[in-house]
C-alpha positions as CSV (number, residue, x, y, z in Angstrom):
1,X,-13.9,-7.4,-31.5
2,X,-14.3,-6.7,-27.8
3,X,-10.9,-7.8,-26.6
4,X,-9.1,-4.6,-27.7
5,X,-11.1,-2.9,-24.9
6,X,-8.8,-4.7,-22.5
7,X,-5.8,-2.8,-23.9
8,X,-7.8,0.5,-23.7
9,X,-8.7,-0.2,-20.1
10,X,-5.1,-1.0,-19.2
11,X,-3.8,2.1,-21.0
12,X,-6.4,4.2,-19.2
13,X,-5.3,2.8,-15.9
14,X,-1.7,3.5,-16.7
15,X,-2.3,7.0,-17.9
16,X,-4.0,7.9,-14.6
17,X,-1.6,6.0,-12.3
18,X,0.5,9.0,-11.3
19,X,-2.6,11.1,-10.8
20,X,-4.3,8.4,-8.7
21,X,-1.1,7.7,-6.8
22,X,-0.7,11.3,-5.8
23,X,-3.7,11.3,-3.4
24,X,-4.6,8.3,-1.3
25,X,-7.6,7.4,0.8
26,X,-7.3,7.4,4.6
27,X,-9.7,5.4,6.8
28,X,-9.9,6.5,10.5
29,X,-11.6,4.3,13.0
30,X,-12.9,5.8,16.2
31,X,-14.8,4.3,19.1
32,X,-17.9,6.3,20.1
33,X,-20.4,4.8,22.5
34,X,-23.4,7.1,21.7
35,X,-23.1,7.8,18.0
36,X,-24.6,5.8,15.1
37,X,-22.2,3.1,13.8
38,X,-21.1,3.1,10.2
39,X,-18.8,4.6,7.6
40,X,-19.0,8.2,6.4
41,X,-17.0,9.6,3.5
42,X,-15.5,13.0,4.4
43,X,-14.2,15.4,1.7
44,X,-12.9,18.0,4.2
45,X,-12.9,18.8,7.9
46,X,-16.1,20.7,7.6
47,X,-17.9,17.4,7.1
48,X,-16.7,15.8,10.3
49,X,-20.0,15.0,12.1
50,X,-21.0,16.6,15.4
51,X,-21.0,14.4,18.5
52,X,-17.5,13.1,18.3
53,X,-15.4,13.6,21.5
54,X,-12.9,16.4,21.3
55,X,-10.1,13.9,21.1
56,X,-11.6,11.9,18.3
57,X,-12.5,15.0,16.3
58,X,-8.9,16.2,16.5
59,X,-7.7,12.7,15.6
60,X,-9.9,12.8,12.4
61,X,-8.7,16.3,11.6
62,X,-5.1,15.2,11.6
63,X,-6.0,12.7,8.9
64,X,-6.6,15.6,6.5
65,X,-3.1,17.1,6.8
66,X,-1.7,15.0,4.0
67,X,1.9,14.7,2.8
68,X,3.4,16.1,-0.4
69,X,-0.1,16.0,-1.7
70,X,-3.5,16.2,0.1
71,X,-5.4,13.1,0.8
72,X,-8.2,12.2,-1.6
73,X,-10.7,11.9,1.2
74,X,-11.2,10.3,4.6
75,X,-13.4,7.3,5.4
76,X,-14.6,7.8,9.0
77,X,-15.4,4.5,10.6
78,X,-17.5,4.9,13.8
79,X,-17.8,1.8,15.9
80,X,-18.5,0.6,19.4
81,X,-15.8,-2.1,19.5
82,X,-12.7,-2.9,17.5
83,X,-14.2,-6.2,16.4
84,X,-17.2,-4.4,14.9
85,X,-15.0,-1.8,13.4
86,X,-13.0,-4.4,11.5
87,X,-16.2,-5.7,9.9
88,X,-16.9,-2.2,8.6
89,X,-13.3,-1.8,7.5
90,X,-13.3,-4.9,5.3
91,X,-16.0,-3.5,3.1
92,X,-14.6,0.1,3.0
93,X,-12.3,1.4,0.3
94,X,-9.0,2.9,1.6
95,X,-5.3,2.8,1.2
96,X,-4.1,3.5,4.8
97,X,-6.1,3.1,8.0
98,X,-5.5,4.6,11.5
99,X,-7.2,2.9,14.3
100,X,-8.5,4.3,17.7
101,X,-5.7,6.2,19.4
102,X,-6.1,4.4,22.7
103,X,-5.8,1.0,21.1
104,X,-4.3,-1.6,23.4
105,X,-1.4,-3.9,22.5
106,X,-3.7,-6.8,22.2
107,X,-6.1,-4.9,20.0
108,X,-3.3,-3.7,17.8
109,X,-2.1,-7.2,17.3
110,X,-5.6,-8.3,16.4
111,X,-5.8,-5.5,13.8
112,X,-2.4,-6.4,12.4
113,X,-3.5,-10.0,11.9
114,X,-6.7,-8.8,10.3
115,X,-4.9,-6.5,7.8
116,X,-2.4,-9.3,7.0
117,X,-5.4,-11.6,6.2
118,X,-6.9,-9.0,3.9
119,X,-3.7,-8.6,2.0
120,X,-2.5,-12.2,1.9
121,X,-5.7,-14.2,1.7
122,X,-8.3,-11.9,0.1
123,X,-6.2,-9.7,-2.2
124,X,-7.3,-6.5,-0.6
125,X,-4.2,-4.4,-0.6
126,X,-4.6,-2.0,2.3
127,X,-2.1,-0.9,5.0
128,X,-2.5,0.0,8.6
129,X,-0.5,2.5,10.8
130,X,-0.3,1.0,14.3
131,X,1.5,2.2,17.4
132,X,4.4,0.1,18.6
133,X,3.4,-3.0,16.8
134,X,6.2,-5.4,15.6
135,X,4.1,-7.1,12.9
136,X,7.0,-8.0,10.5
137,X,4.7,-7.4,7.5
138,X,4.7,-4.9,4.6
139,X,1.1,-4.1,5.3
140,X,1.7,-2.8,8.8
141,X,3.5,0.5,9.5
142,X,5.0,0.3,13.0
143,X,5.0,3.9,14.2
144,X,6.9,4.3,17.4
145,X,7.6,8.0,18.1
146,X,6.1,9.3,21.3
147,X,5.9,12.6,23.1
148,X,5.3,14.6,19.9
149,X,5.1,18.3,20.7
150,X,2.8,20.4,18.5
151,X,2.5,23.9,19.9
152,X,1.2,23.6,23.5
153,X,0.1,19.9,23.0
154,X,2.0,16.7,23.4
155,X,0.7,13.7,21.6
156,X,1.2,10.0,22.2
157,X,2.3,7.5,19.5
158,X,-1.3,6.3,19.1
159,X,-2.7,9.9,18.9
160,X,-0.4,10.6,15.9
161,X,-1.1,7.5,13.9
162,X,-3.8,9.3,11.9
163,X,-1.3,12.0,10.9
164,X,1.2,9.4,9.8
165,X,-1.5,7.5,7.8
166,X,-2.4,10.9,6.1
167,X,1.3,11.6,5.4
168,X,1.8,8.2,3.7
169,X,-1.5,8.4,1.7
170,X,-0.5,11.9,0.6
171,X,2.9,10.8,-0.7
172,X,2.9,10.5,-4.5
173,X,4.1,7.2,-6.0
174,X,7.0,9.0,-7.7
175,X,8.7,10.0,-4.4
176,X,9.1,8.4,-0.9
177,X,8.2,9.6,2.5
178,X,11.8,9.6,3.6
179,X,12.8,13.0,5.1
180,X,9.3,14.4,4.6
181,X,9.1,17.4,7.0
182,X,6.2,17.6,9.5
183,X,6.1,21.4,9.7
184,X,3.5,21.4,12.4
185,X,5.7,19.4,14.9
186,X,8.0,21.4,17.2
187,X,9.8,18.6,18.9
188,X,10.2,14.9,19.5
189,X,12.6,12.8,21.6
190,X,16.2,13.0,20.5
191,X,18.1,10.0,19.1
192,X,21.6,9.5,17.8
193,X,22.2,8.3,14.2
194,X,23.0,4.8,15.4
195,X,19.8,4.7,17.5
196,X,17.8,5.8,14.5
197,X,19.5,3.2,12.3
198,X,18.6,0.5,14.8
199,X,15.0,1.6,14.9
200,X,14.7,1.7,11.1
201,X,16.4,-1.8,10.8
202,X,13.9,-3.1,13.3
203,X,11.0,-2.0,11.1
204,X,10.0,1.1,12.9
205,X,8.8,4.3,11.2
206,X,10.0,7.2,13.3
207,X,10.2,10.9,13.0
208,X,13.2,12.8,14.3
209,X,14.5,16.3,14.9
210,X,17.6,17.0,12.7
211,X,18.4,20.2,14.6
212,X,16.3,22.4,12.3
213,X,13.1,20.5,11.7
214,X,11.2,17.3,12.4
215,X,11.0,14.8,9.5
216,X,10.5,11.1,8.7
217,X,13.7,9.1,9.2
218,X,12.9,6.7,6.4
219,X,9.7,5.5,4.8
220,X,9.6,1.9,6.0
221,X,7.0,-0.6,7.1
222,X,7.3,-3.3,9.8
223,X,8.8,-6.0,7.6
224,X,12.1,-7.3,8.9
225,X,12.3,-10.9,7.7
226,X,13.4,-11.1,4.1
227,X,14.0,-14.1,1.9
228,X,13.0,-15.6,-1.5
229,X,9.4,-14.5,-1.4
230,X,10.1,-11.0,0.0
231,X,13.2,-9.0,-0.8
232,X,14.7,-5.9,0.9
233,X,12.4,-3.8,-1.4
234,X,9.3,-5.0,0.4
235,X,10.4,-2.9,3.4
236,X,9.9,0.4,1.5
237,X,6.5,2.0,1.7
238,X,7.0,3.5,-1.7
239,X,7.7,0.1,-3.3
240,X,4.8,-1.5,-1.6
241,X,2.4,1.3,-2.7
242,X,3.4,0.7,-6.3
243,X,3.1,-3.0,-5.9
244,X,-0.4,-2.6,-4.6
245,X,-1.3,-0.2,-7.4
246,X,-0.2,-2.7,-10.1
247,X,-1.9,-5.7,-8.4
248,X,-5.2,-3.8,-7.9
249,X,-5.2,-2.3,-11.4
250,X,-4.6,-5.7,-13.1
251,X,-7.0,-7.6,-10.9
252,X,-9.8,-5.1,-11.3
253,X,-9.4,-4.7,-15.0
254,X,-9.2,-8.4,-15.6
255,X,-12.3,-9.0,-13.5
256,X,-14.3,-6.1,-15.1
257,X,-13.3,-6.6,-18.8
258,X,-11.9,-10.1,-19.3
259,X,-13.1,-12.8,-17.0
260,X,-16.0,-14.7,-18.4
261,X,-16.1,-12.6,-21.6
262,X,-13.7,-14.4,-24.0
263,X,-12.8,-17.9,-25.2
264,X,-9.7,-19.2,-23.4
265,X,-7.5,-19.8,-26.4
266,X,-3.9,-18.8,-27.1
267,X,-4.7,-15.8,-29.2
268,X,-6.8,-14.2,-26.5
269,X,-4.2,-15.0,-23.9
270,X,-1.6,-13.2,-26.1
271,X,-3.9,-10.2,-26.3
272,X,-4.1,-10.1,-22.5
273,X,-0.3,-10.4,-22.3
274,X,0.1,-7.5,-24.8
275,X,-2.3,-5.3,-22.7
276,X,-0.6,-6.0,-19.4
277,X,2.8,-5.4,-21.0
278,X,1.6,-2.0,-22.4
279,X,0.3,-1.1,-18.9
280,X,3.6,-1.8,-17.3
281,X,5.6,0.0,-20.0
282,X,3.4,3.1,-19.4
283,X,4.3,2.9,-15.7
284,X,8.0,2.7,-16.8
285,X,7.5,5.8,-18.9
286,X,6.3,7.6,-15.7
287,X,9.5,6.4,-13.9
288,X,7.8,4.1,-11.6
289,X,9.4,1.0,-13.1
290,X,12.8,0.3,-14.5
291,X,13.4,-0.3,-18.2
292,X,13.4,-4.1,-18.5
293,X,9.8,-5.5,-18.5
294,X,8.8,-9.0,-19.7
295,X,5.3,-10.4,-19.7
296,X,4.3,-13.8,-21.0
297,X,2.9,-17.3,-20.3
298,X,4.1,-18.7,-16.9
299,X,5.6,-21.8,-18.3
300,X,6.3,-23.5,-14.9
301,X,2.7,-23.0,-13.8
302,X,1.4,-24.1,-17.2
303,X,3.4,-27.3,-17.2
304,X,2.4,-28.1,-13.6
305,X,-1.3,-27.6,-14.5
306,X,-1.0,-29.8,-17.6
307,X,0.8,-32.5,-15.7
308,X,-1.8,-32.4,-13.1
309,X,-4.4,-33.1,-15.8
310,X,-2.5,-36.1,-17.0
311,X,-1.0,-34.5,-20.1
312,X,2.2,-36.1,-21.3
313,X,4.7,-33.2,-22.0
314,X,7.6,-35.4,-22.9
315,X,7.5,-34.8,-26.6
316,X,5.8,-31.4,-26.6
317,X,7.7,-28.4,-27.8
318,X,7.7,-25.1,-25.7
319,X,5.3,-23.4,-28.2
320,X,2.9,-26.4,-28.0
321,X,2.9,-26.1,-24.2
322,X,2.1,-22.4,-24.5
323,X,-0.8,-23.1,-26.8
324,X,-2.2,-26.0,-24.8
325,X,-5.8,-25.9,-23.6
326,X,-5.9,-24.9,-19.9
327,X,-9.7,-24.9,-19.6
328,X,-10.7,-21.9,-17.5
329,X,-7.2,-21.0,-16.3
330,X,-4.7,-18.4,-17.6
331,X,-1.2,-18.6,-16.2
332,X,0.8,-15.5,-16.8
333,X,4.0,-14.0,-15.4
334,X,5.6,-10.6,-15.5
335,X,9.1,-9.6,-14.5
336,X,9.9,-5.9,-13.7
337,X,11.8,-3.8,-11.2
338,X,10.1,-1.1,-9.2
339,X,12.1,2.1,-8.9
340,X,12.7,3.5,-5.4
341,X,13.6,7.1,-4.7
342,X,17.0,8.5,-4.1
343,X,17.6,8.2,-0.4
344,X,21.2,7.4,0.2
345,X,23.9,9.7,-1.2
346,X,27.6,9.2,-0.9
347,X,30.0,11.9,-2.2
348,X,33.7,11.9,-2.0
349,X,35.5,15.2,-2.1
350,X,39.1,15.4,-3.3
351,X,40.9,18.7,-2.5
């Protein structure tokens, strides 16, 4: 009788997906030699602790600026070294992280490798905004704009990474960060359209002045190499944010409400399939996914597993393969298309 709770859990996750996706969590790592090391959850700028250097305090404050929506909260990571900060980061919940503004090229590369490992090897779907870091990975945002003029201050690329992390975390899943206006910025270096196109194609997130205001050129991450495993869609921060939401929701719900709690028979597998399908269809209704969604047994993985166990599949019908005993393993697949935002418009006028 307990298995229907899986469906309830998935429907609950789906019904709150838009609300949860409106406001992300930003982690900000700063190096402070004299302060206690650790992680502090900050609901607003009034909770920023005393003792930070003026530069670090301002860096944390920029993490609260948000995007189309405010950030949910900020996780302040105070550390004495990057290495120790990464240890704290791994056990901290966040969506986007900004690292110390004076990070070196070598340190940024180390952080990029660490974030890639969290995503690819540990299933922790977090992203980092790093200055001038060609990581070629969807989990790394390569922010490259320098000389950012805000009032009487001019910021480096590294100093504005917390602002960009905040912007991305505050971008709802239903829209993209492309052309988001940074109203506080007065000026940035000028680039031609072809120069901006080259930067975007190189996996750089840049902000530019269109003659009236400063805005994000396109919401992209550092991924540039595409192929069978990663398509063009993986370059979009919006697409990756939705991918991460789906992965995390399904992983957490299965771990909390399914794993170890039910017999691994075909009926229970089907109930899990129905629950995941309902979750994805609810996301479709919120215009995060396109209309065609299919969830079922991953027949290729199921066959490979059974062959590996010495099962002769020669005379087995497809339904028999589906219903075969797979011990503790459940092999499922789901096909769906994530919807991106309208970003490229072409209009022909005939007079």
